[in-house]
Structures are given as C-alpha cells and as structure tokens.
N, C-alpha and C positions, 0 to 999 in steps of 0.2 A: 504494500500500499505505500501512497506518496505520504513523502512528510515534510514536504517543503512549506513553508509558508510567503514565499516569494510573493512579492505584490505584484510584480508584474502579471501573475496568474489571477488575480482578483481585478474581474471587469465590473463597473457600475451600470451597464446596460447589454441587453444580448446584442445589440448590434454594434458593439466595441468588440466584440469577437471576428476575427478576420482568419483566413486559411492558417495564415503565418501563426497565430495564437493557438490555435486549434490543434496543428501539427507540433507545436512545443507541450502543450497539455495532455496529449497522448504520448508523447515519446517520454514525460516526468512519471506515466505510470506503465511504462516497458513496450508502447507498441510505437514503432520505430516506421512509420510512414509517413509521405509529404501528401496534404489533404490544398486539393487544388480550389474547391468550390465548396460552400456550403449554404443552406437555407434553415431558417426555425420556425417555429409557430408556439404560443404559447399554450402549455395543459396545465389541469388541474385548478384548482381554484384557492389554494394554498393562504393562510391568513397572515403569516409571519415572513413568509419568503415566496418566491416566483419562480415558476419552473419553467424550462423552455425543451422542444425537442428539436435537436438538429440533425439535418439531414445533409452525410459528408458524400463530399465526391474526392478519391484519392488521385495523384497527378498517375497518369500514363505511364505504364511501364513499372509499375510498382511491384517489388519480389520481396522486400521485409514487410513482416508483420502486419497483414491484413487488417485494415483499418475496419470499425463496425458501421455497418452501413446507418447507423442513429446515434446519439449518445442524449442523455438527458443533462442539462444546465440545472442547477439549481443555486440560487443566491438571493440576497437580501430584499427585502421589498420595502417602499414608505419614504418617508424623510427621514432626517437623521436626526429629530426629535424623535420620533417614533422606535425607530432603530435602537436606540439609544435605551430604550426601555426594554427591551428586548434581546440586546444584545450578547447576553450571557447564553442565550439559545443558540447562536450563531457559534457561538465558542464551543457549545456540548458537542453541537452536531459535526461540525470541520473536525475536530478533537478525538472524535471516535472514529474518523476514517484515518486520521493519521496516525492515532495508539493504539487502538483497542483493536480494528475492525480484523485484520490479517490472523487475530488469535480466535476468534468465536469459529465455533462449529454450525452455524447457521446460516441460512442461507439470506444473503443479503446483495443487493447490486455491487458487480465490478466497480472501483472507482480509480479514476486515470489521476486526476487533479484535486486535491484538498488546500484551498489556499483560503487565509483570512487576513487581513489588515492590522495593522498594528494598534489600532484604534476599537478593534472587533465590530465595527459600524458596517463592515462590508467583508462578504466573502463569497467564494463561487468553487461550485463541484463541478467534476465533471463525472457524470456516471453512468452504469449501462443501463440501458434502455429495456425496460421488462416487459413491451409491448409483445404480444397482443394479452399477458396477462392484465387480469381486473382486480380493482381493489373492491374488499367485500366492502358492506353497507348495512351500517350500524342496525336500521330501523329492520333490513330484511333479514336480519339474521344471517347462520350458516348452518349447515348441515356438521352432524357430530363426526363423518368423515373428515372435511373440512377442518374441526377442532381438532380431532387427535394430528392431522399435518400440524398446525399452529401451536400445540405446546410442545409437540417435540421439537420443533422448531426453536421454540422457545428455551428450553434445554439446552440448545446448543449454544446459546448465551451465554446463560448463567453458570454451568458448568466449568467451563474454562477458568472463571475469574472466583469459582465458589469459595471464600472464607478468606479468598488472599489479603495479607496484610499489607501491601506495597502499594493498592490502587493510587492511594495519595501520592505516593512517591511518584508513580508513573506519571500524573496527570494530577498538577496542584489545583486547576481549574475545576476538577472533577465534585459536583456537589454532592455533599453528603450530611445528614436533620442533625446536628445537633441540638442542645437544648433551644439554643436562642435561636436557632431557626424554625424549631418548631412553635416555638409560642409567636413567629409571626406567621409563619402558615397558620397557626389556629386562631390569629383576629382575621385573616384576611376569610378563613372557612366558615367562623360565626358570621360575619357578615354576607356572604355570599348564600348560606343556607337560609338564613332569613331572611333574602332578597329574592330567591330561589324558591322558598315554599310561600312567599306571596305573590310573587309573578303568576304561580301556576298552581296556586290553589284550587280553584275549580278542577283541573284537570287530577291531580293527585287525593289518591285515598287517604282518608285521616289516619291510616298505620303506614302508608309512605311518609305521610310530612311527618308523622312523630319521630321516625326511623332517619330518617335525612337530617333533622335538627339534632337527634340525638348523637348521630357521626360526629358531627362538630363539638357536642361538649365533651365527645369523649377521645377527642384528637391528640389531646397533648400527652394522656397516659397511653395512649394505645401505641402512640411514638416511640414511648421509651420502652413499651414491652417488645418491640419487635428487633432488637440488636442483637437475638441470638445467633442469627444467620445473615450472612450478607455475601452480595456478589454482583457484578457490573447490572445495571436492571435498565429496562427500556423507558419505563415511567409511560407509555400511553402506547401499550400494547395493545391496539384494539384494531377491528374488521379495517377500519378506513387505513389505517397504515399498513397492511397486510396485502400483497398482492396473488392473486391464484392465478394458478395454467391448468389447461386443460389436461398435462400430463402427471397431476397431483403433487406439483411444486407451488412452493411459497415463500413469497420473499419478503422482508420487513426494510421498512424504511421509513424515515422521518425518526431522526437521534435527536430533538431538541430539547428531547425530558430527559436525557441519559442522566443516571447520578449511581453512586453506590449505595446500596440500600437492601430490603429485605427482599429475596426474591420473589416470597410467596405473596407480596403485592401484585407485579406483574400476571402471574397464574390466575389469582381472583380477578381480576380485572378484566382479566377477557373473556374466560368462561361467566361471568355473571352478567357481561354486557352482551357477551357474542349470541348466547342461547336464551329464549325465551325461558322463564322459569319452570315450565313443563318438560322442556325439553332438556333444561338443564342437571332438574333433578333425578331425572330417568339417567342420563349418560355421566353427571359429574364423578363418580366413584372410579369409572373406568377411564376416563380422561386424565382424572390426576396420577391415576396408576400409570398411563402411560408416559407422562410426564418424567414419573420418576425413575421410569424403567430406562428411559432417555439419559438422566443423569448417571443412572449406574453404569449404564453403558459407557458415557464418555469420564467415567474414572470416578465421580462422587461416593467416598465410601462412609461409612457412619450414619448415616440419615435414613432412617426406616420409613417404610411405605405411612407408617400410622402418622410419622412426626410429620411429614411431606401435606397430608390430608389436613392435620391439625393449622399448619403453616396457611394452607389455601385458606381454611376457615378464616383465621386472623387476620390475612390480608385483605377481606374485605372491603375495609372501610376506604381502600386506596379509590374504589370508584366512584362514591360520591362525593369524596374529594375532589377527585380530577373532574369528576362532570360538572359540580356546581361552581367550582372556579371557573372551570372552563366557561362553563356559559355566563357567568354576572361579569366577566372581567375580558369578554371577548373582546377585538377589536376589530372586527368585522360585524356589518349589522345584521341585527336579529331578522330571522325570514321563518316563515313556517315550516320549510324542510329544516332548519335547526333547531325550532323549538319541539318539533316531532323527533330530532334523534336525542335530545337533552333529556327530554322525560322518558322517551325509551330505555336509556340508559339509568336514569336515575332510578326509576321504577322497579328495573331487573334486577337492580345492583341491592335496593330495599327489601326486597324480597330475599335475596339469598339472605341479606344479612341474619332476616328474621328466620329462617329455614333452619341454618348452621349454626343460630345461636352466638353468634360472633361476639356479642358483647360480654356475653359469660367468659371469654378467656381476655378480656382487657384488664390489665393491672387495678384494684381498687386503690382510690383514693386515700 
C-alpha cells in the first residue's frame, strides 16, 4: 500500500487530474503504465467527501503493468471551514490505507495512492473500482447469506489487530476512547437522543423511545465496560458501506470512522441494523458463530464462542449512538429517504438491545 504524503498527489478538484498525474499516482501503487487520456464522472452521494469514476486510456504500445480500465478517486468536499470540522475523518481514512490496509485479511479496494495535505483539510485517494458490485441499502436489509459474507469479512479486519498493544504507536492519529472522550461523546449522544426522539415521536414506539433515551444515559458506563477486548474497528460497518457482487464477494469501503476499540461494536452494529428483527432473531446465533469461526481461522485464540456472543450483546449500544448522532448532526439536508433509513436503524437496534438484555451487561453506577 502507498505510504507517501506527497502533496503533489493531493488535488483540489477532479479536473486537476491530468494523464501525467494519474500516471504518477498509479506508479506510486506499483502499476508502471503511462496514461494518455482520461475522463471522469461523479459517483455516490457522500456527505463528507466526493467520489469520481475515472476512465483511463493507456498510451499506445504499453507492455508493463496494464492499467485498470477505471479507478475511483475519492477526495474532500465543501469549503475549508466545513472541512476543518471533519478533517479528522480524512486523516483516519487516509491513514487506514497508508498504515493498516496491507495487514488486513478482509476484502477492500486496492489503493494506488493515499495522500493528505499537511493541514489535513485536503486528501485524495486513488482506489480500485469495485463496479459492478453494488452497495447494500439499509432500509432493504440483506439476506442471511450476505450477512454471513459480511461478518466473516469483518473478522478479517479484527483478527490481525486483536489485542495489539502498539496500534497507537503505529498511528498516533488513531482514535481511542479515553474517559474524557467518552464524556464528550455522551454529551453529544444525550443531545442527539433528545432531538431524535422528539423529531420522530410519531413514528417511534414508546418502547423504542425509552430504549434510545436510556442508551444515551448509560453510554459513559458502557464505554468504560467495553475495554476488555480491543482491535482496529471500522466504526460504521453497515450495508451502505459494503459492496456486494454476484460472485459472493463483499468489499468494505469508507474508513473515516476508523478507531481502536471494542470489536463487538462493529458486529452488533452490523447485525442489528442490516437485518429486520425477526430475521436477526432467527439467524444471529449462526452469524455470530460464523464471525467467531473466522477469527479462530485467522489465529485469534483464548476467545470462546460464548464470550464472543456476550460481546455481541454488549456491543449493541453502538447502533443507537451512531444512528442518532449521525442523524442529528448530519451535514447534508434532511430527506424522506434519510428519515426512513435512520428510523429503520434506530428501531432495529433498539429491538436488539431489548431482545438481548444489553443493559443488564452495562456496569452499574
């Protein structure tokens, strides 16, 4: 994976990308080919970044390292004031590809170039185009087979970094939730929960509203109680960030919420939001077992299947936290589609918390 922070490989707009620039970017990632021409179109609807598909035409007579027909260029979006509020996310995503991607055992896009400016306000990634694979959709959910692919892929992120004491040493920028951070996050969570339950009072059941509000109240103690296992975690491992193809492969994208944390958070967040409650109840034992089996296959030992299921139960507060903070502090405009997505995620994760008695596992005050 590329490790250069060369600011020459950071662009401020896609039309700054020339054939010469693309030739250099591909060369950084090990593809020695001259690009003669290119064109691009925007793809996706990211809130904190912008993505473009570039179609590449190599120079005639190329014999070394065939160029990909297309690549995806991902970069910052918005003005500098807006970017200053979220630039840590740029550092996280660029840092993942620079520092950790080569050690994962999960399916991720190949990255030819990952560069970020000195002030972290601008970044540019040149990534493998996963098309025709398509992202999942939260409101639609996924099948049990797709969920199995996803949880086994997730274990491929967690296993290589399981209990690694030197993650911070390898990446000083990597987020980690100390008590001060937990208090700050709880203040955001409390405000977001009040706002969310108030906004959607007519659509939420009384049980869901009570569960969501209690999640915010319990958050600090929960955060202190999930420090017995740690790894590198995605932080937003949900269907919209997974690309599925017809051959049974799944590719994980969007690493802006990367941190060192409790692996059960990723697992619980995915299963509680990707499957309707009835499907989750039917399949969750087998799905958690599939995740655990893959951890063992990849060398994690001393971690029982029972402990794994308990950690899955305990990780459930991640769903309401991420959903409600994401909803109430979203940079993009509110829409009917976003309302449907956030409500689905909140209701599904609240049901899982009640089904699995997650609050019983939170340390008492």
